[in-house]
Residue frames relative to the residue before (quaternion, step in Angstrom):
aa qw qx qy qz dx dy dz
M 1.0000 0.0000 0.0000 0.0000 0.00 0.00 0.00
D 0.6426 0.5273 -0.3394 0.4403 3.58 0.99 -0.79
G 0.6335 0.5450 -0.3354 0.4348 3.57 1.00 -0.78
A 0.6560 0.5025 -0.3105 0.4699 3.57 1.00 -0.80
G 0.6394 0.5259 -0.3239 0.4579 3.59 1.03 -0.77
D 0.6441 0.5153 -0.3195 0.4664 3.58 1.03 -0.80
T 0.6391 0.5257 -0.3247 0.4580 3.56 0.99 -0.84
Y 0.6462 0.5207 -0.3179 0.4585 3.57 0.98 -0.85
R 0.6573 0.5123 -0.3143 0.4546 3.59 0.94 -0.87
V 0.6572 0.5082 -0.3144 0.4593 3.58 0.95 -0.87
S 0.6948 0.4678 -0.2962 0.4590 3.59 0.84 -0.93
S 0.6506 0.4955 -0.3371 0.4664 3.62 0.99 -0.69
A 0.6141 0.5338 -0.3508 0.4635 3.60 1.08 -0.64
R 0.6427 0.5148 -0.3256 0.4647 3.56 1.02 -0.78
L 0.6519 0.5135 -0.3203 0.4570 3.58 0.96 -0.83
S 0.6782 0.4784 -0.3120 0.4625 3.58 0.87 -0.85
T 0.6339 0.5215 -0.3341 0.4631 3.58 1.04 -0.70
S 0.6788 0.4847 -0.3075 0.4580 3.58 0.90 -0.88
S 0.6446 0.5017 -0.3441 0.4631 3.61 1.00 -0.66
N 0.6171 0.5301 -0.3455 0.4677 3.60 1.09 -0.64
I 0.6153 0.5463 -0.3478 0.4495 3.57 1.03 -0.76
W 0.6640 0.4943 -0.3105 0.4672 3.59 0.93 -0.86
R 0.6586 0.5041 -0.3166 0.4603 3.57 0.93 -0.86
N 0.6829 0.4877 -0.2939 0.4576 3.58 0.89 -0.91
S 0.6686 0.4960 -0.3206 0.4519 3.59 0.94 -0.78
M 0.6250 0.5210 -0.3491 0.4648 3.60 1.06 -0.65
H 0.6448 0.5071 -0.3209 0.4734 3.59 1.03 -0.74
D 0.6598 0.5246 -0.3079 0.4412 3.58 1.00 -0.80
V 0.5613 0.6138 -0.3947 0.3905 3.59 1.10 -0.60
F 0.7253 0.4256 -0.2495 0.4801 3.58 0.87 -0.91
S 0.6716 0.4914 -0.3165 0.4554 3.60 0.97 -0.70
R 0.5954 0.5873 -0.3648 0.4094 3.57 1.11 -0.57
S 0.6580 0.5263 -0.3348 0.4219 3.59 0.88 -0.86
S 0.6771 0.4608 -0.3078 0.4842 3.60 0.91 -0.78
C 0.6201 0.5355 -0.3393 0.4622 3.57 1.09 -0.69
D 0.6483 0.5111 -0.3155 0.4680 3.59 0.99 -0.81
E 0.6419 0.5130 -0.3241 0.4687 3.59 1.01 -0.78
D 0.6426 0.5113 -0.3186 0.4735 3.57 1.02 -0.80
D 0.6427 0.5189 -0.3215 0.4630 3.57 1.01 -0.80
E 0.6473 0.5198 -0.3199 0.4566 3.57 0.99 -0.84
E 0.6584 0.4931 -0.3082 0.4779 3.58 0.96 -0.84
A 0.6347 0.5238 -0.3298 0.4626 3.59 1.00 -0.77
L 0.6387 0.5167 -0.3274 0.4668 3.60 1.02 -0.73
K 0.6370 0.5194 -0.3336 0.4617 3.59 0.99 -0.77
W 0.6772 0.4749 -0.2979 0.4766 3.58 0.92 -0.88
A 0.6097 0.5398 -0.3572 0.4574 3.60 1.06 -0.64
A 0.6345 0.5190 -0.3304 0.4678 3.59 1.04 -0.74
V 0.6445 0.5030 -0.3221 0.4773 3.60 1.01 -0.77
E 0.6660 0.5208 -0.3059 0.4378 3.60 0.97 -0.84
K 0.6412 0.5316 -0.3290 0.4450 3.60 1.16 -0.48
L 0.5064 0.6485 -0.4255 0.3769 3.59 1.25 -0.19
P 0.6042 -0.5267 0.4286 0.4169 3.60 -1.19 0.36
T 0.7163 -0.5035 0.2766 0.3961 3.57 -1.18 0.63
Y 0.6857 0.4817 -0.3080 0.4505 3.61 0.76 -0.95
L 0.6746 0.4810 -0.3020 0.4717 3.59 0.89 -0.89
R 0.6156 0.5550 -0.3413 0.4434 3.57 1.06 -0.72
L 0.6640 0.5038 -0.3008 0.4634 3.58 1.07 -0.71
T 0.7479 0.4016 -0.2170 0.4819 3.57 1.08 -0.64
R 0.6772 0.4533 -0.2945 0.4992 3.60 1.22 -0.03
G 0.0427 0.7850 -0.6171 0.0348 3.52 -1.20 0.57
I 0.4035 -0.6645 0.5602 0.2862 3.53 -1.33 0.05
L 0.1222 -0.8007 0.5862 0.0182 3.53 -0.71 1.14
A 0.2817 -0.7442 0.5839 0.1612 3.57 -0.81 1.05
E 0.2901 -0.7640 0.5548 0.1562 3.54 -0.79 1.03
E 0.7126 -0.4607 0.3164 0.4241 3.56 -1.30 0.18
G 0.6655 0.5144 -0.3013 0.4491 3.59 1.05 -0.67
G 0.5842 -0.5923 0.3672 0.4159 3.57 1.26 -0.10
K 0.5561 0.5917 -0.4016 0.4235 3.58 1.25 -0.14
A 0.2340 -0.7535 0.5982 0.1398 3.53 -1.10 0.72
R 0.0179 -0.7966 0.6042 0.0000 3.55 -1.02 0.77
E 0.5001 -0.6328 0.5013 0.3132 3.52 -1.22 0.57
I 0.0776 -0.8030 0.5908 0.0141 3.56 -0.91 0.94
D 0.3462 -0.6710 0.6079 0.2457 3.52 -1.31 0.45
I 0.3856 -0.7702 0.4621 0.2111 3.57 -0.34 1.26
M 0.6436 0.5399 -0.3265 0.4332 3.59 1.04 -0.71
N 0.7642 0.3512 -0.1821 0.5095 3.61 1.12 -0.58
L 0.3111 0.7524 -0.5247 0.2487 3.61 1.05 0.63
G 0.4491 -0.6661 0.5234 0.2840 3.53 -1.12 0.67
L 0.7163 -0.4532 0.3138 0.4278 3.56 -1.30 0.22
I 0.6770 0.4889 -0.2933 0.4654 3.59 0.88 -0.92
E 0.6560 0.5084 -0.3122 0.4623 3.58 0.95 -0.86
K 0.6342 0.5227 -0.3305 0.4641 3.59 1.01 -0.78
R 0.6647 0.5028 -0.3049 0.4609 3.56 0.91 -0.91
N 0.6555 0.5096 -0.3117 0.4621 3.61 0.94 -0.88
L 0.6525 0.5108 -0.3107 0.4656 3.57 0.97 -0.86
L 0.6651 0.5026 -0.2990 0.4645 3.58 0.93 -0.90
E 0.6436 0.5160 -0.3216 0.4649 3.60 0.98 -0.81
R 0.6472 0.5103 -0.3222 0.4657 3.59 0.99 -0.80
L 0.6658 0.5024 -0.3112 0.4555 3.58 0.93 -0.87
V 0.6560 0.4946 -0.3114 0.4776 3.59 0.97 -0.82
K 0.6340 0.5329 -0.3291 0.4538 3.58 0.98 -0.82
I 0.6532 0.5044 -0.3109 0.4715 3.58 0.93 -0.88
A 0.6570 0.5049 -0.3140 0.4635 3.58 0.95 -0.85
E 0.6465 0.5140 -0.3243 0.4611 3.60 0.98 -0.80
E 0.6547 0.5005 -0.3140 0.4714 3.58 0.96 -0.85
D 0.6571 0.5047 -0.3116 0.4652 3.58 0.95 -0.85
N 0.6545 0.5027 -0.3129 0.4702 3.58 0.96 -0.84
E 0.6489 0.5129 -0.3206 0.4615 3.57 0.94 -0.85
R 0.6533 0.5059 -0.3063 0.4726 3.57 0.94 -0.89
F 0.6461 0.5203 -0.3150 0.4612 3.58 0.98 -0.86
L 0.6852 0.4863 -0.2913 0.4573 3.58 0.87 -0.94
L 0.6327 0.5200 -0.3361 0.4651 3.60 1.03 -0.70
K 0.6554 0.4956 -0.3126 0.4765 3.59 0.97 -0.82
L 0.6380 0.5205 -0.3242 0.4658 3.58 1.01 -0.79
K 0.6402 0.5206 -0.3182 0.4668 3.59 0.98 -0.84
E 0.6536 0.5048 -0.3135 0.4687 3.60 0.92 -0.88
R 0.6558 0.5139 -0.3113 0.4571 3.56 0.96 -0.83
I 0.6547 0.4953 -0.3095 0.4799 3.59 0.96 -0.86
D 0.6374 0.5245 -0.3285 0.4590 3.59 0.97 -0.82
R 0.6480 0.5024 -0.3199 0.4748 3.59 0.98 -0.82
Y 0.6435 0.5263 -0.3248 0.4511 3.56 0.97 -0.85
W 0.6798 0.4825 -0.2988 0.4645 3.60 0.86 -0.94
F 0.6237 0.5264 -0.3407 0.4667 3.57 1.03 -0.74
F 0.6558 0.4987 -0.3030 0.4789 3.57 0.95 -0.89
K 0.6530 0.5176 -0.3120 0.4564 3.58 0.95 -0.87
L 0.6487 0.5053 -0.3141 0.4745 3.60 0.99 -0.80
Q 0.6328 0.5190 -0.3318 0.4692 3.57 0.98 -0.80
F 0.6561 0.5234 -0.3094 0.4471 3.56 0.91 -0.90
H 0.6902 0.4750 -0.2811 0.4679 3.59 0.90 -0.92
L 0.6613 0.5075 -0.3115 0.4562 3.58 1.01 -0.74
S 0.6624 0.5093 -0.3184 0.4477 3.58 1.06 -0.65
F 0.7208 0.3750 -0.2507 0.5262 3.63 1.13 -0.43
């Protein structure tokens, strides 16, 4: 009887291990693609960072609407490209400011709620 119990434990351990492998590999499929994209972007920025100082200041990577990123020379941008870049920068700043102000409001609200609780308890 003990031999049969040991066999059952070994086979069930193998089944649970194999099912974990399938679950983990399915999860890795989706995380790999974003990791590869991050690696590709990091390589592009590393190439820009290797440029001499002056060129590094005048070059950048601009993400286009299609999701493709390309290296640009900031000094030689056309009128439309300059406007698009400026609009993106302002939009990002507005979103960041809005997010900051919302977090600040939530924090102040929590503080006032805590302060009211403290005063009411004494």
